[in-house]
C-alpha positions, 0 to 999 in steps of 0.5 A: 500500500505504501508503495502504491501511494509513493508511485501515485505521488511520483506519477502526479508529480511527473504529470504536474511537471510535464504540464508546467513544462508545456505551459511554459513552452506555449507561453514562450511562443511568438504566436497565439495559441488557443483552444475553444469548445464547439460552442466557441467558448475559449478554454485556453489562450497563451500569453501572446494571444492575450496580448494580441487581443488585449484580453486576459485569463479573467476574460477567458474564465468569464466565457470569452467566445470566439465570435467576440474576437472576430470581425463581424464580416468574418463570422459566417466564413469562420462558421463555415470553416469550422463546419468543414473541419468538423466534417473531416477537412484537413487543417489549412492556413486561413486569414481572417480579420479579428478585433481586439478588446479595444476595437483594433481590427487586424489580420491574422493567419490561423491554423486550426484543428479539431479536438476529439475526446472519445472519438467525438469532436469537442472543440478546436485548437490552433495557432494564430499569427498577426500578419499586419506587418506581412500585409504592410510589406506586401502592400509596399512591394505592390506599390513599389512594383507599380511605381517601377512600372510607371517609371518604365512606361514614362521612360518609354514614352520619353524615348518615343517623344525624344525620337519624334522631336529628333525627326522634327528638329531634323526636318527644321534643320533641313528646311533652314538649309 
């Protein structure tokens, strides 16, 4: 009996240490990690997700729902993606606009999968990445490409205009002679 108690205490200690290691590791990640039930109520958000959305553990404990952090225009799209995941579609990367507690709207890339218990779907787990900077860089690259195109077009027009002026000036010189 003493041996069983010691073994149980050892197993509980190892389980606690394993859980603590997991929690510390997840909280060190530079991306948001989340878990919510099939009704959309969050059961876990790591520190990065809380920073992104400006919510804290108390908000999660009070029943924060995924629909509260989505841009209203994205709700139907997200519900459809959740439905497809529940029907067996593999997790893929998707981009959505979300809203922080203070109303700041920003784009995120989400990688999500279904959580099963006893072969029944009970929720979703995944990561999200704030892609605001990525979008800004893409927009800047697009703007730069447009400016380069305009520059090439202007250079071509200037070259053609210069050729026409050369012909005109040549004819004027001939007319003077």
